[in-house]
N, CA, C and O atoms as a GROMACS GRO file, in nm:
protein
  416
    1UNK      N    1   2.753   8.636  -0.757
    1UNK     CA    2   2.769   8.646  -0.903
    1UNK      C    3   2.638   8.695  -0.956
    1UNK      O    4   2.530   8.644  -0.925
    2UNK      N    5   2.653   8.799  -1.039
    2UNK     CA    6   2.517   8.857  -1.110
    2UNK      C    7   2.470   8.734  -1.216
    2UNK      O    8   2.546   8.652  -1.269
    3UNK      N    9   2.328   8.744  -1.232
    3UNK     CA   10   2.273   8.658  -1.332
    3UNK      C   11   2.274   8.747  -1.450
    3UNK      O   12   2.259   8.869  -1.445
    4UNK      N   13   2.296   8.666  -1.572
    4UNK     CA   14   2.294   8.734  -1.702
    4UNK      C   15   2.164   8.681  -1.778
    4UNK      O   16   2.150   8.561  -1.800
    5UNK      N   17   2.071   8.776  -1.816
    5UNK     CA   18   1.951   8.737  -1.871
    5UNK      C   19   1.979   8.678  -2.021
    5UNK      O   20   2.079   8.701  -2.090
    6UNK      N   21   1.869   8.600  -2.053
    6UNK     CA   22   1.881   8.513  -2.185
    6UNK      C   23   1.879   8.624  -2.302
    6UNK      O   24   1.932   8.593  -2.408
    7UNK      N   25   1.827   8.736  -2.289
    7UNK     CA   26   1.834   8.839  -2.393
    7UNK      C   27   1.959   8.901  -2.403
    7UNK      O   28   1.995   8.947  -2.511
    8UNK      N   29   2.036   8.908  -2.292
    8UNK     CA   30   2.178   8.948  -2.306
    8UNK      C   31   2.272   8.844  -2.388
    8UNK      O   32   2.364   8.874  -2.464
    9UNK      N   33   2.228   8.717  -2.353
    9UNK     CA   34   2.311   8.603  -2.430
    9UNK      C   35   2.283   8.617  -2.584
    9UNK      O   36   2.371   8.612  -2.670
   10UNK      N   37   2.161   8.634  -2.606
   10UNK     CA   38   2.106   8.647  -2.751
   10UNK      C   39   2.182   8.764  -2.820
   10UNK      O   40   2.249   8.746  -2.921
   11UNK      N   41   2.169   8.882  -2.762
   11UNK     CA   42   2.236   8.984  -2.816
   11UNK      C   43   2.388   8.980  -2.833
   11UNK      O   44   2.445   9.018  -2.936
   12UNK      N   45   2.441   8.939  -2.741
   12UNK     CA   46   2.606   8.922  -2.748
   12UNK      C   47   2.618   8.820  -2.851
   12UNK      O   48   2.705   8.838  -2.936
   13UNK      N   49   2.543   8.712  -2.857
   13UNK     CA   50   2.571   8.605  -2.967
   13UNK      C   51   2.559   8.658  -3.092
   13UNK      O   52   2.647   8.640  -3.176
   14UNK      N   53   2.440   8.732  -3.119
   14UNK     CA   54   2.412   8.787  -3.246
   14UNK      C   55   2.543   8.893  -3.291
   14UNK      O   56   2.588   8.888  -3.406
   15UNK      N   57   2.589   8.972  -3.207
   15UNK     CA   58   2.685   9.069  -3.234
   15UNK      C   59   2.799   9.000  -3.275
   15UNK      O   60   2.853   9.028  -3.382
   16UNK      N   61   2.851   8.894  -3.186
   16UNK     CA   62   2.974   8.819  -3.210
   16UNK      C   63   2.970   8.746  -3.338
   16UNK      O   64   3.066   8.750  -3.416
   17UNK      N   65   2.852   8.674  -3.365
   17UNK     CA   66   2.827   8.623  -3.481
   17UNK      C   67   2.840   8.686  -3.619
   17UNK      O   68   2.908   8.638  -3.710
   18UNK      N   69   2.769   8.793  -3.626
   18UNK     CA   70   2.746   8.867  -3.724
   18UNK      C   71   2.887   8.950  -3.751
   18UNK      O   72   2.927   8.951  -3.868
   19UNK      N   73   2.947   9.002  -3.675
   19UNK     CA   74   3.075   9.069  -3.692
   19UNK      C   75   3.175   8.970  -3.759
   19UNK      O   76   3.245   8.992  -3.858
   20UNK      N   77   3.168   8.849  -3.682
   20UNK     CA   78   3.268   8.758  -3.741
   20UNK      C   79   3.236   8.719  -3.881
   20UNK      O   80   3.325   8.705  -3.965
   21UNK      N   81   3.108   8.701  -3.908
   21UNK     CA   82   3.073   8.639  -4.052
   21UNK      C   83   3.083   8.750  -4.144
   21UNK      O   84   3.110   8.718  -4.260
   22UNK      N   85   3.068   8.879  -4.118
   22UNK     CA   86   3.082   8.990  -4.229
   22UNK      C   87   3.235   9.037  -4.228
   22UNK      O   88   3.273   9.129  -4.300
   23UNK      N   89   3.306   8.978  -4.153
   23UNK     CA   90   3.453   9.037  -4.160
   23UNK      C   91   3.538   8.960  -4.264
   23UNK      O   92   3.652   8.994  -4.293
   24UNK      N   93   3.472   8.849  -4.320
   24UNK     CA   94   3.526   8.791  -4.449
   24UNK      C   95   3.664   8.733  -4.412
   24UNK      O   96   3.749   8.717  -4.499
   25UNK      N   97   3.688   8.698  -4.276
   25UNK     CA   98   3.817   8.648  -4.234
   25UNK      C   99   3.787   8.498  -4.195
   25UNK      O  100   3.722   8.475  -4.093
   26UNK      N  101   3.834   8.398  -4.275
   26UNK     CA  102   3.814   8.256  -4.228
   26UNK      C  103   3.865   8.210  -4.111
   26UNK      O  104   3.831   8.099  -4.071
   27UNK      N  105   3.958   8.292  -4.034
   27UNK     CA  106   4.031   8.253  -3.907
   27UNK      C  107   3.919   8.287  -3.796
   27UNK      O  108   3.928   8.244  -3.681
   28UNK      N  109   3.826   8.358  -3.835
   28UNK     CA  110   3.711   8.398  -3.739
   28UNK      C  111   3.598   8.317  -3.728
   28UNK      O  112   3.499   8.353  -3.665
   29UNK      N  113   3.609   8.189  -3.797
   29UNK     CA  114   3.486   8.098  -3.826
   29UNK      C  115   3.449   8.041  -3.690
   29UNK      O  116   3.335   8.005  -3.661
   30UNK      N  117   3.565   8.036  -3.602
   30UNK     CA  118   3.524   7.979  -3.466
   30UNK      C  119   3.436   8.075  -3.384
   30UNK      O  120   3.356   8.028  -3.303
   31UNK      N  121   3.449   8.203  -3.402
   31UNK     CA  122   3.377   8.306  -3.336
   31UNK      C  123   3.221   8.306  -3.394
   31UNK      O  124   3.129   8.343  -3.321
   32UNK      N  125   3.201   8.265  -3.515
   32UNK     CA  126   3.080   8.254  -3.571
   32UNK      C  127   2.989   8.130  -3.483
   32UNK      O  128   2.869   8.138  -3.455
   33UNK      N  129   3.064   8.037  -3.455
   33UNK     CA  130   3.004   7.926  -3.390
   33UNK      C  131   2.991   7.967  -3.237
   33UNK      O  132   2.890   7.925  -3.181
   34UNK      N  133   3.065   8.032  -3.173
   34UNK     CA  134   3.064   8.091  -3.046
   34UNK      C  135   2.934   8.195  -3.038
   34UNK      O  136   2.857   8.202  -2.942
   35UNK      N  137   2.927   8.261  -3.137
   35UNK     CA  138   2.803   8.352  -3.142
   35UNK      C  139   2.665   8.273  -3.137
   35UNK      O  140   2.568   8.294  -3.064
   36UNK      N  141   2.685   8.174  -3.240
   36UNK     CA  142   2.543   8.074  -3.243
   36UNK      C  143   2.519   8.010  -3.114
   36UNK      O  144   2.404   8.003  -3.072
   37UNK      N  145   2.638   7.952  -3.034
   37UNK     CA  146   2.610   7.897  -2.918
   37UNK      C  147   2.571   7.995  -2.796
   37UNK      O  148   2.505   7.949  -2.702
   38UNK      N  149   2.610   8.125  -2.797
   38UNK     CA  150   2.557   8.220  -2.702
   38UNK      C  151   2.409   8.236  -2.711
   38UNK      O  152   2.330   8.230  -2.617
   39UNK      N  153   2.378   8.260  -2.855
   39UNK     CA  154   2.241   8.279  -2.892
   39UNK      C  155   2.146   8.151  -2.840
   39UNK      O  156   2.036   8.167  -2.786
   40UNK      N  157   2.200   8.042  -2.862
   40UNK     CA  158   2.129   7.925  -2.833
   40UNK      C  159   2.108   7.904  -2.668
   40UNK      O  160   2.010   7.847  -2.620
   41UNK      N  161   2.206   7.954  -2.599
   41UNK     CA  162   2.206   7.951  -2.448
   41UNK      C  163   2.090   8.063  -2.417
   41UNK      O  164   2.001   8.049  -2.332
   42UNK      N  165   2.105   8.158  -2.486
   42UNK     CA  166   2.005   8.280  -2.429
   42UNK      C  167   1.860   8.220  -2.461
   42UNK      O  168   1.776   8.230  -2.371
   43UNK      N  169   1.825   8.159  -2.579
   43UNK     CA  170   1.700   8.115  -2.596
   43UNK      C  171   1.666   7.999  -2.495
   43UNK      O  172   1.557   7.992  -2.440
   44UNK      N  173   1.746   7.927  -2.480
   44UNK     CA  174   1.735   7.807  -2.354
   44UNK      C  175   1.693   7.883  -2.214
   44UNK      O  176   1.594   7.854  -2.148
   45UNK      N  177   1.780   7.975  -2.186
   45UNK     CA  178   1.757   8.050  -2.056
   45UNK      C  179   1.623   8.118  -2.072
   45UNK      O  180   1.544   8.100  -1.979
   46UNK      N  181   1.590   8.181  -2.158
   46UNK     CA  182   1.438   8.235  -2.178
   46UNK      C  183   1.322   8.144  -2.161
   46UNK      O  184   1.224   8.175  -2.094
   47UNK      N  185   1.336   8.023  -2.227
   47UNK     CA  186   1.237   7.931  -2.232
   47UNK      C  187   1.223   7.860  -2.081
   47UNK      O  188   1.114   7.836  -2.029
   48UNK      N  189   1.351   7.830  -2.019
   48UNK     CA  190   1.338   7.794  -1.881
   48UNK      C  191   1.271   7.893  -1.793
   48UNK      O  192   1.185   7.860  -1.711
   49UNK      N  193   1.310   8.014  -1.811
   49UNK     CA  194   1.241   8.123  -1.725
   49UNK      C  195   1.076   8.140  -1.754
   49UNK      O  196   0.988   8.165  -1.671
   50UNK      N  197   1.063   8.121  -1.875
   50UNK     CA  198   0.909   8.126  -1.896
   50UNK      C  199   0.830   8.024  -1.822
   50UNK      O  200   0.724   8.049  -1.763
   51UNK      N  201   0.900   7.884  -1.828
   51UNK     CA  202   0.833   7.774  -1.768
   51UNK      C  203   0.828   7.793  -1.612
   51UNK      O  204   0.724   7.770  -1.549
   52UNK      N  205   0.928   7.831  -1.560
   52UNK     CA  206   0.926   7.847  -1.404
   52UNK      C  207   0.829   7.964  -1.368
   52UNK      O  208   0.765   7.954  -1.264
   53UNK      N  209   0.814   8.071  -1.444
   53UNK     CA  210   0.707   8.171  -1.405
   53UNK      C  211   0.565   8.115  -1.398
   53UNK      O  212   0.484   8.152  -1.313
   54UNK      N  213   0.540   8.023  -1.495
   54UNK     CA  214   0.409   7.962  -1.499
   54UNK      C  215   0.383   7.872  -1.372
   54UNK      O  216   0.272   7.860  -1.319
   55UNK      N  217   0.498   7.812  -1.329
   55UNK     CA  218   0.489   7.727  -1.207
   55UNK      C  219   0.458   7.792  -1.087
   55UNK      O  220   0.385   7.736  -1.005
   56UNK      N  221   0.509   7.917  -1.065
   56UNK     CA  222   0.524   8.008  -0.943
   56UNK      C  223   0.385   8.057  -0.925
   56UNK      O  224   0.326   8.103  -1.022
   57UNK      N  225   0.328   8.050  -0.809
   57UNK     CA  226   0.199   8.095  -0.772
   57UNK      C  227   0.217   8.241  -0.722
   57UNK      O  228   0.307   8.270  -0.643
   58UNK      N  229   0.121   8.339  -0.773
   58UNK     CA  230   0.124   8.462  -0.726
   58UNK      C  231   0.142   8.487  -0.566
   58UNK      O  232   0.076   8.418  -0.488
   59UNK      N  233   0.230   8.584  -0.520
   59UNK     CA  234   0.219   8.579  -0.373
   59UNK      C  235   0.114   8.659  -0.328
   59UNK      O  236   0.086   8.766  -0.383
   60UNK      N  237   0.054   8.616  -0.232
   60UNK     CA  238  -0.060   8.683  -0.188
   60UNK      C  239  -0.024   8.772  -0.058
   60UNK      O  240   0.057   8.732   0.026
   61UNK      N  241  -0.086   8.888  -0.048
   61UNK     CA  242  -0.054   8.974   0.073
   61UNK      C  243  -0.128   8.919   0.196
   61UNK      O  244  -0.250   8.902   0.197
   62UNK      N  245  -0.054   8.896   0.291
   62UNK     CA  246  -0.130   8.845   0.411
   62UNK      C  247  -0.103   8.939   0.534
   62UNK      O  248   0.010   8.983   0.556
   63UNK      N  249  -0.188   8.962   0.599
   63UNK     CA  250  -0.171   9.060   0.707
   63UNK      C  251  -0.200   8.974   0.838
   63UNK      O  252  -0.282   8.883   0.843
   64UNK      N  253  -0.116   9.020   0.947
   64UNK     CA  254  -0.131   8.968   1.088
   64UNK      C  255  -0.270   8.980   1.138
   64UNK      O  256  -0.325   9.090   1.147
   65UNK      N  257  -0.330   8.867   1.171
   65UNK     CA  258  -0.465   8.875   1.234
   65UNK      C  259  -0.447   8.911   1.372
   65UNK      O  260  -0.355   8.858   1.435
   66UNK      N  261  -0.529   9.002   1.432
   66UNK     CA  262  -0.512   9.035   1.558
   66UNK      C  263  -0.624   8.976   1.659
   66UNK      O  264  -0.746   8.989   1.646
   67UNK      N  265  -0.561   8.915   1.754
   67UNK     CA  266  -0.660   8.846   1.859
   67UNK      C  267  -0.709   8.948   1.936
   67UNK      O  268  -0.657   9.060   1.934
   68UNK      N  269  -0.823   8.916   2.018
   68UNK     CA  270  -0.896   9.010   2.098
   68UNK      C  271  -0.796   9.059   2.207
   68UNK      O  272  -0.802   9.178   2.236
   69UNK      N  273  -0.710   8.986   2.267
   69UNK     CA  274  -0.610   9.017   2.362
   69UNK      C  275  -0.499   9.122   2.322
   69UNK      O  276  -0.455   9.210   2.397
   70UNK      N  277  -0.458   9.096   2.182
   70UNK     CA  278  -0.366   9.180   2.123
   70UNK      C  279  -0.438   9.325   2.090
   70UNK      O  280  -0.381   9.433   2.109
   71UNK      N  281  -0.554   9.314   2.046
   71UNK     CA  282  -0.625   9.450   2.007
   71UNK      C  283  -0.636   9.542   2.136
   71UNK      O  284  -0.649   9.664   2.126
   72UNK      N  285  -0.631   9.486   2.244
   72UNK     CA  286  -0.650   9.580   2.357
   72UNK      C  287  -0.518   9.687   2.378
   72UNK      O  288  -0.528   9.796   2.434
   73UNK      N  289  -0.390   9.631   2.322
   73UNK     CA  290  -0.282   9.722   2.297
   73UNK      C  291  -0.270   9.792   2.184
   73UNK      O  292  -0.169   9.860   2.167
   74UNK      N  293  -0.369   9.787   2.092
   74UNK     CA  294  -0.374   9.860   1.970
   74UNK      C  295  -0.485   9.971   1.996
   74UNK      O  296  -0.605   9.946   2.007
   75UNK      N  297  -0.430  10.092   2.003
   75UNK     CA  298  -0.538  10.200   2.025
   75UNK      C  299  -0.525  10.306   1.953
   75UNK      O  300  -0.581  10.409   1.991
   76UNK      N  301  -0.459  10.306   1.848
   76UNK     CA  302  -0.455  10.409   1.755
   76UNK      C  303  -0.429  10.351   1.605
   76UNK      O  304  -0.401  10.234   1.580
   77UNK      N  305  -0.444  10.452   1.514
   77UNK     CA  306  -0.454  10.410   1.362
   77UNK      C  307  -0.334  10.518   1.295
   77UNK      O  308  -0.305  10.630   1.340
   78UNK      N  309  -0.281  10.458   1.189
   78UNK     CA  310  -0.176  10.525   1.103
   78UNK      C  311  -0.257  10.653   1.031
   78UNK      O  312  -0.361  10.636   0.968
   79UNK      N  313  -0.201  10.772   1.049
   79UNK     CA  314  -0.278  10.883   0.986
   79UNK      C  315  -0.279  10.861   0.828
   79UNK      O  316  -0.370  10.907   0.760
   80UNK      N  317  -0.183  10.797   0.778
   80UNK     CA  318  -0.169  10.773   0.635
   80UNK      C  319  -0.262  10.661   0.562
   80UNK      O  320  -0.337  10.683   0.466
   81UNK      N  321  -0.244  10.552   0.622
   81UNK     CA  322  -0.306  10.440   0.561
   81UNK      C  323  -0.428  10.393   0.641
   81UNK      O  324  -0.514  10.326   0.584
   82UNK      N  325  -0.440  10.423   0.763
   82UNK     CA  326  -0.543  10.368   0.848
   82UNK      C  327  -0.507  10.232   0.931
   82UNK      O  328  -0.591  10.181   1.005
   83UNK      N  329  -0.393  10.185   0.918
   83UNK     CA  330  -0.367  10.065   0.967
   83UNK      C  331  -0.362  10.075   1.114
   83UNK      O  332  -0.320  10.175   1.170
   84UNK      N  333  -0.409   9.962   1.181
   84UNK     CA  334  -0.419   9.966   1.349
   84UNK      C  335  -0.279   9.944   1.393
   84UNK      O  336  -0.215   9.849   1.346
   85UNK      N  337  -0.226  10.027   1.481
   85UNK     CA  338  -0.076  10.013   1.531
   85UNK      C  339  -0.083  10.018   1.676
   85UNK      O  340  -0.185  10.060   1.732
   86UNK      N  341   0.022   9.978   1.742
   86UNK     CA  342   0.016   9.969   1.889
   86UNK      C  343   0.070  10.103   1.941
   86UNK      O  344   0.125  10.186   1.869
   87UNK      N  345   0.047  10.116   2.084
   87UNK     CA  346   0.090  10.258   2.120
   87UNK      C  347   0.226  10.291   2.118
   87UNK      O  348   0.263  10.408   2.100
   88UNK      N  349   0.321  10.179   2.140
   88UNK     CA  350   0.446  10.210   2.147
   88UNK      C  351   0.528  10.198   2.010
   88UNK      O  352   0.650  10.203   2.007
   89UNK      N  353   0.449  10.180   1.898
   89UNK     CA  354   0.521  10.190   1.764
   89UNK      C  355   0.550  10.320   1.716
   89UNK      O  356   0.472  10.415   1.729
   90UNK      N  357   0.660  10.326   1.663
   90UNK     CA  358   0.729  10.476   1.606
   90UNK      C  359   0.689  10.478   1.470
   90UNK      O  360   0.681  10.590   1.419
   91UNK      N  361   0.657  10.361   1.386
   91UNK     CA  362   0.622  10.380   1.252
   91UNK      C  363   0.515  10.278   1.217
   91UNK      O  364   0.507  10.180   1.290
   92UNK      N  365   0.437  10.288   1.122
   92UNK     CA  366   0.328  10.218   1.070
   92UNK      C  367   0.382  10.083   0.998
   92UNK      O  368   0.460  10.091   0.903
   93UNK      N  369   0.339   9.963   1.048
   93UNK     CA  370   0.403   9.842   0.987
   93UNK      C  371   0.360   9.814   0.846
   93UNK      O  372   0.422   9.739   0.771
   94UNK      N  373   0.256   9.875   0.817
   94UNK     CA  374   0.216   9.868   0.653
   94UNK      C  375   0.283   9.971   0.578
   94UNK      O  376   0.353   9.928   0.486
   95UNK      N  377   0.277  10.108   0.596
   95UNK     CA  378   0.320  10.194   0.515
   95UNK      C  379   0.444  10.258   0.548
   95UNK      O  380   0.497  10.326   0.459
   96UNK      N  381   0.502  10.249   0.663
   96UNK     CA  382   0.628  10.309   0.722
   96UNK      C  383   0.610  10.453   0.764
   96UNK      O  384   0.708  10.516   0.806
   97UNK      N  385   0.499  10.504   0.757
   97UNK     CA  386   0.472  10.637   0.801
   97UNK      C  387   0.508  10.652   0.957
   97UNK      O  388   0.487  10.562   1.039
   98UNK      N  389   0.566  10.781   0.990
   98UNK     CA  390   0.623  10.802   1.145
   98UNK      C  391   0.499  10.834   1.195
   98UNK      O  392   0.419  10.911   1.142
   99UNK      N  393   0.481  10.756   1.328
   99UNK     CA  394   0.368  10.799   1.397
   99UNK      C  395   0.389  10.899   1.505
   99UNK      O  396   0.498  10.908   1.562
  100UNK      N  397   0.281  10.980   1.538
  100UNK     CA  398   0.285  11.077   1.624
  100UNK      C  399   0.232  11.016   1.750
  100UNK      O  400   0.126  10.954   1.752
  101UNK      N  401   0.314  11.036   1.863
  101UNK     CA  402   0.262  10.977   2.004
  101UNK      C  403   0.182  11.101   2.062
  101UNK      O  404   0.213  11.220   2.059
  102UNK      N  405   0.085  11.049   2.110
  102UNK     CA  406  -0.010  11.152   2.187
  102UNK      C  407  -0.139  11.108   2.180
  102UNK      O  408  -0.173  11.028   2.092
  103UNK      N  409  -0.229  11.156   2.276
  103UNK     CA  410  -0.356  11.101   2.279
  103UNK      C  411  -0.456  11.176   2.170
  103UNK      O  412  -0.452  11.296   2.140
  104UNK      N  413  -0.545  11.080   2.118
  104UNK     CA  414  -0.633  11.142   2.001
  104UNK      C  415  -0.766  11.141   2.051
  104UNK      O  416  -0.859  11.183   1.982
   0.00000   0.00000   0.00000
C-alpha cells in the first residue's frame, strides 16, 4: 500500500473544503468538515514525520575492513574509483564498474 504524504492530505482537504464552502449548497456542509479533517490529518502526519527525522541518526558509510590474509587475494584496483578488488571479481563493489581481467 502506497503512503500518502501529509502535504497531499492538506491539499486534498483544502480543495474539498473550499469547493464545498464556495458552492453555497447547504447539503455539502458535511464535505467542509471532511476537508477540514483531511487537512488536520495532513498537519499531524507532517508533524510526526518531522519528529521521527530528528530521532534518526544519519547513516554512516562503512567499508569492509580487509585483513592481512584477505589482502593477499586482492591484487588489483578498480580503474574508475580505485577500490581494492579481488582477482575473480567482475564488477567493482563500490562503483559497479566492469573490471577487465588481465595482468597489470
